N, CA, C and O atoms as CSV, one atom per row, in Angstrom:
chain,resi,resn,atom,element,x,y,z
A,1,MET,N,N,4.132,-4.307,-15.678
A,1,MET,CA,C,4.133,-4.045,-14.257
A,1,MET,C,C,5.297,-4.769,-13.628
A,1,MET,O,O,5.636,-5.897,-13.986
A,2,SER,N,N,5.875,-4.103,-12.710
A,2,SER,CA,C,6.963,-4.723,-11.973
A,2,SER,C,C,6.375,-5.565,-10.848
A,2,SER,O,O,5.759,-5.044,-9.918
A,3,LEU,N,N,6.571,-6.840,-10.949
A,3,LEU,CA,C,6.068,-7.747,-9.922
A,3,LEU,C,C,6.703,-7.411,-8.574
A,3,LEU,O,O,6.056,-7.504,-7.530
A,4,LYS,N,N,7.959,-7.025,-8.611
A,4,LYS,CA,C,8.673,-6.666,-7.383
A,4,LYS,C,C,8.015,-5.454,-6.714
A,4,LYS,O,O,7.800,-5.457,-5.502
A,5,ASP,N,N,7.695,-4.416,-7.504
A,5,ASP,CA,C,7.051,-3.221,-6.957
A,5,ASP,C,C,5.651,-3.532,-6.437
A,5,ASP,O,O,5.232,-3.012,-5.403
A,6,ARG,N,N,4.937,-4.383,-7.165
A,6,ARG,CA,C,3.587,-4.773,-6.737
A,6,ARG,C,C,3.658,-5.541,-5.408
A,6,ARG,O,O,2.819,-5.343,-4.529
A,7,ALA,N,N,4.653,-6.409,-5.268
A,7,ALA,CA,C,4.817,-7.177,-4.031
A,7,ALA,C,C,5.164,-6.258,-2.864
A,7,ALA,O,O,4.671,-6.447,-1.752
A,8,LYS,N,N,6.010,-5.269,-3.117
A,8,LYS,CA,C,6.366,-4.310,-2.061
A,8,LYS,C,C,5.136,-3.536,-1.607
A,8,LYS,O,O,4.952,-3.303,-0.412
A,9,ALA,N,N,4.300,-3.140,-2.552
A,9,ALA,CA,C,3.087,-2.402,-2.213
A,9,ALA,C,C,2.134,-3.271,-1.391
A,9,ALA,O,O,1.515,-2.795,-0.439
A,10,THR,N,N,2.024,-4.530,-1.760
A,10,THR,CA,C,1.160,-5.446,-1.020
A,10,THR,C,C,1.685,-5.655,0.395
A,10,THR,O,O,0.914,-5.686,1.354
A,11,ALA,N,N,2.997,-5.798,0.519
A,11,ALA,CA,C,3.605,-5.955,1.841
A,11,ALA,C,C,3.370,-4.708,2.694
A,11,ALA,O,O,3.086,-4.818,3.887
A,12,LYS,N,N,3.485,-3.532,2.092
A,12,LYS,CA,C,3.261,-2.277,2.814
A,12,LYS,C,C,1.807,-2.196,3.277
A,12,LYS,O,O,1.531,-1.722,4.379
A,13,ASN,N,N,0.882,-2.655,2.441
A,13,ASN,CA,C,-0.535,-2.651,2.800
A,13,ASN,C,C,-0.792,-3.564,3.999
A,13,ASN,O,O,-1.496,-3.188,4.935
A,14,ILE,N,N,-0.221,-4.750,3.960
A,14,ILE,CA,C,-0.392,-5.697,5.066
A,14,ILE,C,C,0.217,-5.127,6.341
A,14,ILE,O,O,-0.383,-5.203,7.413
A,15,GLU,N,N,1.402,-4.560,6.219
A,15,GLU,CA,C,2.065,-3.944,7.369
A,15,GLU,C,C,1.175,-2.849,7.974
A,15,GLU,O,O,1.040,-2.747,9.193
A,16,GLY,N,N,0.578,-2.040,7.108
A,16,GLY,CA,C,-0.297,-0.975,7.580
A,16,GLY,C,C,-1.537,-1.503,8.275
A,16,GLY,O,O,-1.963,-0.958,9.293
A,17,LYS,N,N,-2.116,-2.559,7.730
A,17,LYS,CA,C,-3.310,-3.146,8.347
A,17,LYS,C,C,-2.994,-3.706,9.723
A,17,LYS,O,O,-3.766,-3.535,10.666
A,18,VAL,N,N,-1.851,-4.376,9.831
A,18,VAL,CA,C,-1.450,-4.934,11.124
A,18,VAL,C,C,-1.199,-3.809,12.124
A,18,VAL,O,O,-1.647,-3.875,13.268
A,19,GLN,N,N,-0.484,-2.785,11.689
A,19,GLN,CA,C,-0.184,-1.673,12.582
A,19,GLN,C,C,-1.469,-0.969,13.029
A,19,GLN,O,O,-1.605,-0.606,14.197
A,20,GLU,N,N,-2.390,-0.780,12.118
A,20,GLU,CA,C,-3.658,-0.146,12.477
A,20,GLU,C,C,-4.434,-1.016,13.469
A,20,GLU,O,O,-5.013,-0.501,14.426
A,21,ALA,N,N,-4.446,-2.328,13.242
A,21,ALA,CA,C,-5.157,-3.236,14.142
A,21,ALA,C,C,-4.541,-3.227,15.539
A,21,ALA,O,O,-5.259,-3.232,16.539
A,22,VAL,N,N,-3.221,-3.215,15.603
A,22,VAL,CA,C,-2.547,-3.145,16.902
A,22,VAL,C,C,-2.911,-1.825,17.595
A,22,VAL,O,O,-3.171,-1.792,18.797
A,23,GLY,N,N,-2.924,-0.752,16.819
A,23,GLY,CA,C,-3.328,0.532,17.377
A,23,GLY,C,C,-4.756,0.518,17.891
A,23,GLY,O,O,-5.062,1.106,18.928
A,24,ASP,N,N,-5.629,-0.161,17.154
A,24,ASP,CA,C,-7.024,-0.287,17.596
A,24,ASP,C,C,-7.108,-1.042,18.918
A,24,ASP,O,O,-7.842,-0.649,19.825
A,25,LEU,N,N,-6.356,-2.119,19.016
A,25,LEU,CA,C,-6.394,-2.950,20.230
A,25,LEU,C,C,-5.802,-2.243,21.444
A,25,LEU,O,O,-6.289,-2.392,22.565
A,26,THR,N,N,-4.746,-1.472,21.203
A,26,THR,CA,C,-4.056,-0.818,22.321
A,26,THR,C,C,-4.559,0.600,22.580
A,26,THR,O,O,-4.219,1.210,23.593
A,27,GLY,N,N,-5.365,1.116,21.664
A,27,GLY,CA,C,-5.840,2.480,21.814
A,27,GLY,C,C,-4.794,3.509,21.423
A,27,GLY,O,O,-4.918,4.682,21.774
A,28,ASP,N,N,-3.770,3.086,20.705
A,28,ASP,CA,C,-2.686,3.972,20.279
A,28,ASP,C,C,-3.072,4.643,18.964
A,28,ASP,O,O,-2.968,4.042,17.895
A,29,THR,N,N,-3.515,5.890,19.055
A,29,THR,CA,C,-3.973,6.578,17.849
A,29,THR,C,C,-2.842,6.849,16.870
A,29,THR,O,O,-3.071,6.898,15.661
A,30,LYS,N,N,-1.630,7.025,17.370
A,30,LYS,CA,C,-0.488,7.249,16.476
A,30,LYS,C,C,-0.268,6.021,15.594
A,30,LYS,O,O,-0.043,6.154,14.391
A,31,ALA,N,N,-0.329,4.846,16.178
A,31,ALA,CA,C,-0.158,3.605,15.421
A,31,ALA,C,C,-1.302,3.434,14.415
A,31,ALA,O,O,-1.084,2.972,13.295
A,32,GLN,N,N,-2.505,3.802,14.814
A,32,GLN,CA,C,-3.647,3.700,13.910
A,32,GLN,C,C,-3.434,4.587,12.683
A,32,GLN,O,O,-3.634,4.157,11.547
A,33,VAL,N,N,-3.026,5.824,12.934
A,33,VAL,CA,C,-2.822,6.774,11.839
A,33,VAL,C,C,-1.675,6.321,10.941
A,33,VAL,O,O,-1.791,6.363,9.716
A,34,GLU,N,N,-0.580,5.894,11.541
A,34,GLU,CA,C,0.562,5.427,10.747
A,34,GLU,C,C,0.178,4.208,9.915
A,34,GLU,O,O,0.612,4.073,8.771
A,35,GLY,N,N,-0.629,3.329,10.483
A,35,GLY,CA,C,-1.098,2.152,9.746
A,35,GLY,C,C,-1.940,2.543,8.550
A,35,GLY,O,O,-1.787,1.988,7.462
A,36,ARG,N,N,-2.837,3.508,8.756
A,36,ARG,CA,C,-3.674,3.984,7.643
A,36,ARG,C,C,-2.823,4.654,6.579
A,36,ARG,O,O,-3.081,4.498,5.386
A,37,GLU,N,N,-1.793,5.414,7.011
A,37,GLU,CA,C,-0.902,6.076,6.050
A,37,GLU,C,C,-0.185,5.050,5.175
A,37,GLU,O,O,-0.042,5.249,3.969
A,38,LYS,N,N,0.258,3.964,5.779
A,38,LYS,CA,C,0.934,2.921,5.010
A,38,LYS,C,C,-0.015,2.282,4.005
A,38,LYS,O,O,0.386,1.943,2.892
A,39,GLN,N,N,-1.270,2.120,4.398
A,39,GLN,CA,C,-2.249,1.547,3.479
A,39,GLN,C,C,-2.508,2.484,2.299
A,39,GLN,O,O,-2.655,2.032,1.164
A,40,VAL,N,N,-2.563,3.768,2.568
A,40,VAL,CA,C,-2.755,4.747,1.493
A,40,VAL,C,C,-1.538,4.738,0.569
A,40,VAL,O,O,-1.677,4.784,-0.654
A,41,GLU,N,N,-0.353,4.680,1.157
A,41,GLU,CA,C,0.870,4.623,0.341
A,41,GLU,C,C,0.851,3.399,-0.559
A,41,GLU,O,O,1.212,3.486,-1.733
A,42,ALA,N,N,0.438,2.273,-0.027
A,42,ALA,CA,C,0.358,1.047,-0.824
A,42,ALA,C,C,-0.651,1.200,-1.952
A,42,ALA,O,O,-0.413,0.743,-3.070
A,43,SER,N,N,-1.763,1.836,-1.664
A,43,SER,CA,C,-2.778,2.058,-2.695
A,43,SER,C,C,-2.229,2.933,-3.823
A,43,SER,O,O,-2.481,2.677,-5.000
A,44,VAL,N,N,-1.483,3.957,-3.449
A,44,VAL,CA,C,-0.871,4.826,-4.457
A,44,VAL,C,C,0.116,4.039,-5.297
A,44,VAL,O,O,0.155,4.190,-6.518
A,45,ARG,N,N,0.914,3.200,-4.649
A,45,ARG,CA,C,1.886,2.393,-5.393
A,45,ARG,C,C,1.191,1.464,-6.381
A,45,ARG,O,O,1.646,1.296,-7.512
A,46,HIS,N,N,0.076,0.859,-5.943
A,46,HIS,CA,C,-0.678,-0.019,-6.845
A,46,HIS,C,C,-1.227,0.781,-8.030
A,46,HIS,O,O,-1.208,0.308,-9.166
A,47,THR,N,N,-1.707,1.976,-7.762
A,47,THR,CA,C,-2.234,2.820,-8.828
A,47,THR,C,C,-1.139,3.176,-9.825
A,47,THR,O,O,-1.366,3.152,-11.035
A,48,VAL,N,N,0.035,3.503,-9.327
A,48,VAL,CA,C,1.168,3.820,-10.202
A,48,VAL,C,C,1.485,2.624,-11.092
A,48,VAL,O,O,1.729,2.787,-12.288
A,49,GLU,N,N,1.484,1.444,-10.526
A,49,GLU,CA,C,1.758,0.251,-11.319
A,49,GLU,C,C,0.669,0.024,-12.371
A,49,GLU,O,O,0.959,-0.388,-13.495
A,50,ASP,N,N,-0.580,0.293,-12.000
A,50,ASP,CA,C,-1.677,0.167,-12.964
A,50,ASP,C,C,-1.500,1.142,-14.128
A,50,ASP,O,O,-1.710,0.786,-15.288
A,51,VAL,N,N,-1.113,2.367,-13.804
A,51,VAL,CA,C,-0.885,3.368,-14.848
A,51,VAL,C,C,0.260,2.936,-15.751
A,51,VAL,O,O,0.170,3.059,-16.973
A,52,LYS,N,N,1.328,2.433,-15.161
A,52,LYS,CA,C,2.458,1.942,-15.961
A,52,LYS,C,C,1.995,0.852,-16.925
A,52,LYS,O,O,2.394,0.831,-18.089
A,53,ASP,N,N,1.157,-0.045,-16.433
A,53,ASP,CA,C,0.637,-1.126,-17.277
A,53,ASP,C,C,-0.169,-0.570,-18.448
A,53,ASP,O,O,-0.016,-1.022,-19.583
A,54,GLU,N,N,-1.018,0.400,-18.172
A,54,GLU,CA,C,-1.851,0.980,-19.223
A,54,GLU,C,C,-1.001,1.698,-20.264
A,54,GLU,O,O,-1.259,1.590,-21.463
A,55,VAL,N,N,0.003,2.425,-19.811
A,55,VAL,CA,C,0.890,3.119,-20.748
A,55,VAL,C,C,1.633,2.118,-21.608
A,55,VAL,O,O,1.773,2.305,-22.817
A,56,LYS,N,N,2.105,1.057,-20.981
A,56,LYS,CA,C,2.821,0.024,-21.731
A,56,LYS,C,C,1.907,-0.613,-22.785
A,56,LYS,O,O,2.347,-0.883,-23.902
A,57,LYS,N,N,0.638,-0.854,-22.435
A,57,LYS,CA,C,-0.313,-1.409,-23.395
A,57,LYS,C,C,-0.522,-0.475,-24.577
A,57,LYS,O,O,-0.606,-0.921,-25.722
A,58,MET,N,N,-0.606,0.820,-24.299
A,58,MET,CA,C,-0.827,1.796,-25.368
A,58,MET,C,C,0.405,1.869,-26.286
A,58,MET,O,O,0.267,2.053,-27.496
A,59,ILE,N,N,1.578,1.728,-25.725
A,59,ILE,CA,C,2.809,1.793,-26.513
A,59,ILE,C,C,2.958,0.538,-27.369
A,59,ILE,O,O,3.361,0.612,-28.530
A,60,ASP,N,N,2.633,-0.603,-26.788
A,60,ASP,CA,C,2.751,-1.871,-27.523
A,60,ASP,C,C,1.648,-1.940,-28.519
A,60,ASP,O,O,1.543,-2.920,-29.257
């Protein structure tokens, strides 16, 4: 697993959570949706890294 890619995904998740929370506080539905989208993107990135790890284990 690329630690760099995993860190980027974690940062994207945090960014999304903050953006969603700000949207919740301000009532800005666009910010809420964009925040959730970033969290989903981060989840996908984490899944990709998990798959890479599993493939690497099978190869080794």
